[in-house]
C-alpha positions as CSV (number, residue, x, y, z in Angstrom):
1,X,3.9,16.4,-34.5
2,X,1.1,18.9,-33.7
3,X,-2.4,17.8,-32.8
4,X,-3.8,18.4,-36.3
5,X,-1.0,16.2,-37.8
6,X,-1.8,13.5,-35.2
7,X,-5.5,13.4,-36.0
8,X,-4.6,13.2,-39.7
9,X,-2.2,10.4,-39.1
10,X,-4.7,8.5,-37.0
11,X,-7.5,9.0,-39.6
12,X,-5.3,7.7,-42.4
13,X,-4.1,4.7,-40.3
14,X,-7.5,3.7,-39.2
15,X,-8.8,4.1,-42.8
16,X,-6.2,1.7,-44.0
17,X,-7.3,-1.0,-41.5
18,X,-11.0,-0.5,-42.3
19,X,-12.4,2.2,-40.0
20,X,-14.0,5.5,-41.1
21,X,-15.2,8.4,-39.1
22,X,-18.9,7.8,-38.3
23,X,-18.6,4.1,-38.3
24,X,-18.5,4.0,-34.5
25,X,-21.9,5.6,-34.1
26,X,-23.5,3.3,-36.8
27,X,-22.0,0.2,-35.3
28,X,-22.9,1.0,-31.7
29,X,-26.5,2.0,-32.3
30,X,-27.8,-1.4,-33.4
31,X,-25.9,-3.0,-30.5
32,X,-27.4,-0.7,-27.9
33,X,-30.8,-1.3,-29.4
34,X,-30.6,-5.0,-29.1
35,X,-32.8,-6.6,-26.4
36,X,-31.1,-7.8,-24.4
37,X,-27.9,-6.0,-25.2
38,X,-25.0,-8.3,-26.1
39,X,-22.2,-7.3,-23.8
40,X,-19.6,-9.3,-25.7
41,X,-20.2,-7.8,-29.0
42,X,-20.6,-4.3,-27.5
43,X,-17.1,-4.7,-25.8
44,X,-15.6,-5.8,-29.1
45,X,-17.1,-2.8,-30.8
46,X,-15.7,-0.4,-28.2
47,X,-12.2,-2.0,-28.4
48,X,-12.0,-1.5,-32.1
49,X,-13.7,1.9,-32.3
50,X,-11.5,4.9,-33.3
51,X,-13.5,6.8,-30.6
52,X,-16.5,6.1,-28.6
53,X,-19.1,8.9,-29.1
54,X,-19.5,10.9,-26.0
55,X,-23.3,10.6,-26.1
56,X,-23.1,6.8,-25.6
57,X,-20.2,6.7,-23.1
58,X,-22.3,6.6,-19.8
59,X,-24.6,3.9,-21.1
60,X,-21.8,1.8,-22.4
61,X,-19.8,2.2,-19.3
62,X,-22.8,1.1,-17.2
63,X,-23.5,-1.9,-19.5
64,X,-19.8,-3.1,-19.6
65,X,-19.2,-2.6,-15.8
66,X,-22.5,-4.5,-15.1
67,X,-24.0,-1.5,-13.3
68,X,-26.9,-1.6,-15.6
69,X,-28.4,-5.0,-16.7
70,X,-28.5,-5.9,-20.4
71,X,-32.2,-6.9,-19.9
72,X,-34.2,-3.6,-19.9
73,X,-37.0,-5.3,-17.9
74,X,-34.6,-5.9,-14.9
75,X,-33.3,-2.3,-15.0
76,X,-35.9,-0.8,-12.5
77,X,-35.3,-3.6,-9.9
78,X,-31.5,-3.6,-10.2
79,X,-31.4,0.2,-10.0
80,X,-33.4,0.1,-6.8
81,X,-31.2,-2.6,-5.3
82,X,-28.1,-0.6,-6.3
83,X,-29.4,2.5,-4.6
84,X,-30.2,0.5,-1.4
85,X,-26.7,-0.8,-1.4
86,X,-25.2,2.6,-1.6
87,X,-27.5,4.0,1.2
88,X,-26.8,0.9,3.4
89,X,-23.1,1.4,2.9
90,X,-23.2,5.1,3.7
91,X,-25.3,4.4,6.9
92,X,-22.7,1.9,8.0
93,X,-20.0,4.4,7.5
94,X,-21.8,6.9,9.5
95,X,-22.3,4.4,12.4
96,X,-18.6,3.8,12.3
97,X,-17.9,7.5,12.5
98,X,-16.0,7.7,9.1
99,X,-18.4,10.1,7.3
100,X,-20.6,13.0,8.2
101,X,-22.9,15.4,6.3
102,X,-19.7,17.4,5.4
103,X,-17.9,14.5,3.8
104,X,-17.5,14.9,0.0
105,X,-19.4,12.4,-2.0
106,X,-16.3,11.1,-3.7
107,X,-14.7,10.3,-0.4
108,X,-18.0,8.6,0.8
109,X,-17.9,6.4,-2.3
110,X,-14.3,5.6,-1.8
111,X,-14.6,4.7,1.9
112,X,-17.7,2.6,0.9
113,X,-15.6,0.6,-1.6
114,X,-12.9,0.1,0.9
115,X,-15.6,-1.1,3.3
116,X,-17.3,-3.5,1.0
117,X,-14.0,-4.9,-0.3
118,X,-12.7,-5.7,3.2
119,X,-9.9,-3.1,3.1
120,X,-11.2,-0.6,5.6
121,X,-11.3,-3.1,8.5
122,X,-7.4,-3.5,8.2
123,X,-6.8,0.3,8.4
124,X,-6.0,2.1,11.6
125,X,-7.5,5.6,12.4
126,X,-4.6,7.5,10.9
127,X,-4.8,5.5,7.6
128,X,-8.5,6.2,7.4
129,X,-8.0,9.9,7.9
130,X,-5.5,9.9,5.1
131,X,-7.9,8.6,2.6
132,X,-9.2,12.2,2.1
133,X,-6.2,12.7,-0.1
134,X,-6.2,9.3,-1.8
135,X,-5.4,9.4,-5.5
136,X,-8.4,7.2,-6.3
137,X,-10.7,10.1,-5.4
138,X,-9.8,11.6,-8.8
139,X,-11.5,8.7,-10.5
140,X,-14.7,9.6,-8.6
141,X,-14.4,13.1,-9.8
142,X,-14.2,11.9,-13.4
143,X,-17.3,9.8,-12.9
144,X,-19.1,12.7,-11.4
145,X,-18.5,14.7,-14.6
146,X,-20.3,12.0,-16.6
147,X,-23.1,10.7,-14.4
148,X,-25.9,12.6,-12.7
149,X,-27.4,10.1,-10.1
150,X,-25.7,9.5,-6.8
151,X,-26.2,5.7,-7.1
152,X,-24.7,5.7,-10.6
153,X,-21.7,7.7,-9.6
154,X,-21.3,5.4,-6.6
155,X,-21.5,2.2,-8.5
156,X,-19.5,3.2,-11.5
157,X,-16.7,4.5,-9.2
158,X,-16.8,1.2,-7.3
159,X,-16.5,-0.8,-10.5
160,X,-13.6,1.3,-11.8
161,X,-11.7,1.1,-8.6
162,X,-12.1,-2.7,-8.8
163,X,-10.7,-2.6,-12.3
164,X,-7.8,-0.5,-11.1
165,X,-7.2,-2.9,-8.2
166,X,-7.2,-5.8,-10.7
167,X,-4.6,-3.8,-13.0
168,X,-2.4,-3.4,-10.0
169,X,-2.4,-7.2,-9.4
170,X,-1.5,-7.8,-13.1
171,X,1.3,-5.2,-13.2
172,X,4.1,-7.4,-11.9
173,X,3.4,-9.9,-14.7
174,X,3.0,-7.2,-17.3
175,X,6.5,-5.7,-16.6
176,X,8.4,-7.8,-19.0
177,X,5.9,-7.0,-21.8
178,X,5.9,-3.2,-20.9
179,X,9.7,-3.3,-20.9
180,X,9.8,-5.0,-24.3
181,X,7.5,-2.3,-25.8
182,X,9.8,0.4,-24.4
183,X,12.9,-1.3,-25.7
184,X,11.4,-1.5,-29.2
185,X,10.9,2.3,-29.1
186,X,13.9,3.4,-27.3
187,X,16.4,0.7,-26.2
188,X,18.7,3.2,-24.4
189,X,15.9,4.5,-22.2
190,X,14.7,1.0,-21.4
191,X,18.1,0.0,-20.3
192,X,18.7,3.2,-18.3
193,X,15.4,2.9,-16.4
194,X,15.9,-0.8,-15.8
195,X,19.3,0.0,-14.3
196,X,17.8,2.7,-12.1
197,X,15.1,0.3,-10.9
198,X,12.3,2.5,-12.0
199,X,10.4,-0.2,-14.0
200,X,9.0,-1.9,-10.9
201,X,5.6,-2.7,-9.4
202,X,6.7,-1.7,-5.8
203,X,4.1,0.1,-3.7
204,X,5.7,3.5,-4.3
205,X,6.6,3.0,-7.9
206,X,5.5,5.5,-10.6
207,X,3.8,2.7,-12.6
208,X,1.6,1.8,-9.6
209,X,1.0,5.5,-8.9
210,X,-0.3,6.0,-12.4
211,X,-2.4,2.8,-12.6
212,X,-4.2,3.2,-9.3
213,X,-5.6,6.5,-10.4
214,X,-6.2,5.4,-14.0
215,X,-4.0,8.4,-15.0
216,X,-6.5,10.8,-13.7
217,X,-4.7,14.1,-13.0
218,X,-1.9,13.0,-15.2
219,X,-3.6,12.9,-18.6
220,X,-6.4,15.3,-19.7
221,X,-9.9,14.2,-18.9
222,X,-10.6,13.5,-22.6
223,X,-7.7,11.0,-22.7
224,X,-8.7,9.4,-19.5
225,X,-12.3,8.9,-20.7
226,X,-11.0,7.1,-23.9
227,X,-8.6,5.0,-21.8
228,X,-11.4,3.9,-19.6
229,X,-13.5,3.1,-22.7
230,X,-10.9,0.5,-23.7
231,X,-10.4,-0.7,-20.1
232,X,-14.1,-1.4,-19.4
233,X,-14.1,-3.2,-22.8
234,X,-11.4,-5.6,-21.6
235,X,-8.3,-4.0,-23.3
236,X,-6.1,-4.5,-20.2
237,X,-2.8,-3.7,-22.0
238,X,-3.9,-0.2,-22.7
239,X,-2.7,0.8,-19.2
240,X,0.9,-0.4,-19.6
241,X,1.0,1.0,-23.2
242,X,-0.1,4.5,-21.8
243,X,2.8,4.2,-19.2
244,X,5.2,3.5,-22.0
245,X,4.0,6.5,-23.9
246,X,4.4,8.8,-20.8
247,X,7.9,7.4,-20.3
248,X,8.8,8.1,-23.8
249,X,7.4,11.6,-23.5
250,X,9.8,12.3,-20.6
251,X,12.7,10.4,-22.1
252,X,15.1,13.3,-22.3
253,X,14.6,14.3,-18.6
254,X,14.9,10.6,-17.6
255,X,18.1,10.0,-19.4
256,X,19.7,12.9,-17.5
257,X,18.8,11.2,-14.2
258,X,21.6,9.3,-12.6
259,X,19.9,8.8,-9.2
260,X,16.9,6.4,-8.9
261,X,15.3,8.8,-6.4
262,X,15.5,11.7,-8.9
263,X,13.9,9.6,-11.7
264,X,11.1,8.4,-9.4
265,X,10.5,11.9,-8.1
266,X,10.2,13.2,-11.7
267,X,7.7,10.5,-12.7
268,X,5.6,10.9,-9.6
269,X,5.3,14.5,-10.1
270,X,5.0,14.9,-13.9
271,X,3.2,17.9,-15.0
272,X,-0.3,17.1,-16.2
273,X,-0.5,16.7,-19.9
274,X,-2.6,19.4,-21.7
275,X,-3.1,17.4,-25.1
276,X,-4.0,13.9,-26.1
277,X,-0.7,13.1,-27.6
278,X,0.3,10.5,-24.8
279,X,-2.9,8.5,-25.1
280,X,-3.1,8.9,-28.8
281,X,0.3,7.1,-29.1
282,X,-0.9,4.4,-26.7
283,X,-4.0,3.8,-28.6
284,X,-2.3,3.7,-31.9
285,X,0.2,1.2,-30.6
286,X,-2.6,-0.9,-29.0
287,X,-4.5,-1.0,-32.3
288,X,-1.4,-2.0,-34.3
289,X,-0.5,-4.7,-31.8
290,X,-4.1,-6.1,-31.7
291,X,-4.0,-6.5,-35.5
292,X,-0.9,-8.6,-35.3
């Protein structure tokens, strides 16, 4: 199915369940104009939207991630405190010798998150040095494309890494559900991958590899943005469904793998997608399941 056919199919499907193009903008504008903004209603609107208008994405993310307060009168105070926290964190990293003037901002933010979450203290010097190639840095690069201010980039990145960390904790419990979705689509593939031991939540598993970076560098930026739209709105199962879609996309190559190492290698080094087809399938599936 080409991209035009996919869009037509989604438009027809969403039309049948009550959504029309343009509804997203009309439904979001009143919610964003409320004082204070109702985060619960906003999250529900984002979860059910066909697509979040790009012009609203930065504000919606900040509100749902609690980077920006729902009460406008508190915005100036909170923004100042956020900036102070970022500055204090970077100052501490400099005192510890982990960052310099030449350290990329994305790495500064990542090391700051590790410091504030208590993870950095458990790392040795070699592990800290390895963080300059951490997959999570791709999340910060995505954020940098959407936000201008350094403090905003810092805090949105921190919040998204916290969401990703939470998703990794949920992954073991989601494996049976993920496997069931895969079995429903391609029973033979599900059985084959289970036999190979690929469907696991181990530290080096493809599923963890994808989740920790929120599919950045694997799916196109447009898909990752739409995935994060749902994730910040509380649609936790969008991540495992996206994983199922990616497994289905590579089903032929996976079925040819007889060695678990070959299957893992294939999935850990998948060629980045250049269309939205993987996420479109995940979103359509999530929408259908949420209607059940």
